[in-house]
C-alpha positions in Angstrom: 179.6 79.3 43.1 177.5 82.3 42.1 173.8 81.9 42.9 172.3 84.4 40.6 169.3 84.0 38.2 167.0 81.0 37.8 167.8 77.5 38.9 165.4 74.9 37.8 164.7 72.0 40.2 164.3 69.2 37.8 161.4 66.8 37.6 162.2 63.1 37.2 160.4 61.9 34.0 159.1 58.3 33.8 158.6 56.2 30.7 155.6 54.1 29.8 157.0 51.2 31.9 157.3 53.4 34.9 161.1 53.6 34.8 163.2 56.8 34.9 163.4 58.2 31.4 167.1 59.4 31.6 167.3 60.6 27.9 164.1 62.7 28.4 165.7 64.2 31.6 168.8 65.1 29.8 166.9 66.7 26.9 164.7 68.7 29.3 167.7 69.9 31.2 169.4 71.0 28.0 166.3 72.8 27.0 165.9 74.9 30.2 169.6 75.7 30.1 169.5 76.8 26.5 166.5 79.0 27.3 168.4 80.9 30.0 168.4 79.0 33.2 171.5 79.6 35.2 171.7 76.1 36.6 169.9 73.0 37.8 168.8 71.5 41.1 168.8 67.7 41.4 166.6 65.6 43.6 164.7 68.4 45.3 161.1 67.9 46.1 160.2 68.5 42.5 162.2 65.5 41.5 160.2 63.0 43.8 163.4 61.8 45.4 161.7 59.8 48.2 160.0 57.7 45.5 163.2 56.9 43.7 165.4 53.9 44.3 169.0 54.7 45.3 170.3 53.6 41.9 167.7 55.9 40.3 168.8 58.8 42.4 172.4 58.2 41.3 171.3 57.9 37.7 169.6 61.3 37.9 172.7 62.9 39.5 175.0 61.4 36.9 172.7 62.5 34.0 172.5 66.1 35.2 176.1 66.5 36.3 177.5 65.6 32.9 175.9 68.6 31.3 178.5 70.9 32.9 176.0 73.4 34.2 176.0 74.7 37.8 174.4 72.0 39.8 172.9 72.1 43.2 172.0 68.7 44.7 169.8 67.7 47.6 172.0 64.6 48.0 175.7 64.6 48.4 177.3 63.8 45.1 180.9 64.4 43.7 179.6 66.2 40.7 177.6 68.8 42.5 178.7 72.4 43.0 176.5 73.0 46.1 174.2 71.1 48.4 170.7 72.3 49.3 169.7 71.1 52.8 166.3 71.4 54.5 165.9 73.1 57.9 165.5 70.0 60.2 161.9 68.9 59.8 159.3 67.8 62.3 161.6 68.0 65.4 161.5 71.8 65.6 164.9 72.2 67.3 164.6 76.0 67.7 166.8 78.7 66.3 169.9 77.6 68.2 169.5 74.0 67.2 169.0 75.0 63.5 172.2 77.1 63.6 174.2 74.3 65.3 172.8 71.8 62.7 174.0 73.9 59.7 177.3 74.7 61.4 178.0 70.9 61.7 176.8 70.2 58.1 179.0 73.0 56.7 182.0 71.7 58.5 181.5 68.2 57.2 180.6 69.2 53.6 183.1 69.3 50.7 180.8 71.8 48.9 179.0 75.0 50.0 175.5 74.7 51.4 172.2 76.4 50.5 169.6 76.4 53.3 166.1 75.4 52.4 163.7 77.3 54.6 160.1 76.1 54.1 158.2 76.3 57.5 155.0 74.8 56.1 156.9 71.5 55.6 159.4 71.7 58.5 157.3 73.3 61.3 160.2 75.5 62.2 159.9 79.3 61.9 163.1 81.3 61.7 163.3 85.1 62.2 165.6 87.5 60.4 168.2 87.4 63.2 168.5 83.6 62.9 168.8 83.8 59.2 171.7 86.3 59.6 173.3 83.8 62.0 173.0 81.1 59.3 174.5 83.5 56.7 177.5 84.0 58.9 178.4 80.3 58.9 181.5 79.5 56.9 180.4 77.4 53.9 176.7 78.6 53.9 176.3 80.6 50.7 172.6 81.1 50.3 169.0 80.3 51.2 166.0 79.0 49.3 163.3 81.1 51.0 159.8 79.6 50.8 157.7 80.9 53.6 154.6 81.3 51.4 154.5 85.1 52.1 156.2 88.4 51.7 156.9 88.5 55.4 158.6 91.0 57.6 161.7 88.8 58.1 162.3 88.6 54.4 161.9 92.4 54.0 164.4 93.0 56.9 166.9 90.5 55.4 166.7 92.0 51.9 167.0 95.6 53.3 170.5 94.8 54.5 171.5 91.5 52.9 174.5 89.6 54.4 177.6 89.8 52.2 178.2 86.6 50.2 174.8 85.2 51.0 172.4 84.7 48.1 168.7 85.0 48.9 166.7 82.9 46.4 162.9 82.8 46.0 161.5 79.4 46.7 157.8 80.1 46.3 157.2 80.6 42.6 154.1 82.8 43.0 156.2 85.4 45.0 159.3 85.3 42.8 158.8 88.7 41.1 158.2 90.7 44.3 161.2 89.0 46.0 163.4 89.9 43.0 162.1 93.5 43.2 163.2 93.6 46.8 166.7 92.4 45.9 166.7 88.6 45.8 169.5 87.2 43.7 167.3 84.8 41.9 165.0 81.8 42.4 164.9 78.0 42.6 161.8 77.9 40.4 160.0 74.7 39.4 157.6 76.7 37.2 160.6 77.6 35.0 160.3 74.1 33.4 157.7 76.0 31.4 158.4 79.4 29.9 162.0 79.2 31.0 163.0 82.2 28.8 160.4 84.4 30.4 161.5 83.5 34.0 165.1 84.1 33.0 164.1 87.5 31.5 162.2 88.3 34.7 165.3 87.8 36.8 167.5 89.8 34.4 165.0 92.7 34.2 164.8 93.2 38.0 168.6 92.8 38.3 169.3 95.4 35.6 166.6 97.8 36.7 164.2 97.4 33.7 161.2 97.9 35.9 158.5 98.1 33.2 159.6 94.8 31.6 160.0 93.2 35.0 156.5 94.2 36.1 154.9 93.0 32.9 156.7 89.7 33.1 155.9 89.2 36.8 152.2 89.9 36.2 152.1 87.4 33.3 154.1 84.6 35.1 152.3 84.7 38.4 149.1 83.1 37.1 151.2 80.5 35.4 152.9 79.6 38.6 149.6 79.5 40.4 148.2 77.1 37.8 151.3 74.9 37.9 151.0 74.6 41.7 147.2 74.1 41.8 147.9 70.5 42.7 150.8 68.9 44.6 154.1 69.6 42.8 155.2 68.3 40.3 152.0 66.8 39.0 150.7 69.7 36.9 154.2 70.6 35.6 154.6 67.0 34.4 151.2 67.1 32.8 152.1 70.3 30.9 155.5 69.0 29.8 153.9 65.8 28.5 151.2 67.8 26.7 154.0 69.8 25.1 155.7 66.6 24.0 158.8 67.2 26.1 158.6 64.1 28.4 157.2 60.6 27.5 154.4 60.4 30.2 152.9 62.7 32.8 153.4 59.9 35.4 154.2 60.5 39.0 154.8 57.9 41.8 152.8 57.4 44.9 151.8 59.0 47.1 151.3 61.6 44.3 148.5 61.2 41.8 148.3 62.5 38.3 147.0 66.0 37.8 143.3 66.4 36.9 142.5 67.4 33.3 141.0 70.7 34.4 144.3 71.7 36.0 146.2 70.8 32.9 143.8 72.9 30.7 144.2 75.9 33.0 148.0 75.7 33.1 148.3 75.3 29.3 146.2 78.5 28.9 148.9 80.5 30.8 151.9 78.6 29.4 151.9 80.5 26.1 
């Protein structure tokens, strides 16, 4: 599986009765793919997986897998092309423990793995040397890098990227700078909105069209900031509902709907 371009981690839309709106999910996925997204991510944080019943999780996976697009899943599923797996949260096992964990996961998995590195959620920092050890594991094909900064470890990794290991931006606000440094693409929740421009951004950096890439990056950064002004995916859902693309802006507890002011700001940048 080639991890290049923009992968959209899909929201889970709900209908007026509070149930998963599978037809709306399918339409939304078709829209982002038609607009230039490389593939989809199922049941990542953006999809509120912990708030879904097991049968709803399976329904989401079935709905997205039948579209035939490259699919990364956060839950093992026969129709997925790769599995994204979080660095072990809360326990902070240290670099050796993280490497051992992914070595065991990769050995047991039928599909390749994408490491999800988000220290603000896991409490586990990883330096560039550890990331290179992860990249060397057979069956690990990439990383969703979401440290919330353009840090020295990322710069070191991108200066000499491991072969066959895709580095994907995981913090939407920093997507353009990471692409400029050589990242292969992004797992980008903001690309539910203005998908074509996010896809064009990835293409422009990859092909060396620096003026276009800079202009797009500068335009899309405030959109991402507005979409993440409240806990993800509350503002994204509010925008999609306002655009008539999903039946309600509803989220499930512990999330609360986005404030009207956040919606107004995001719509101003959505174009």
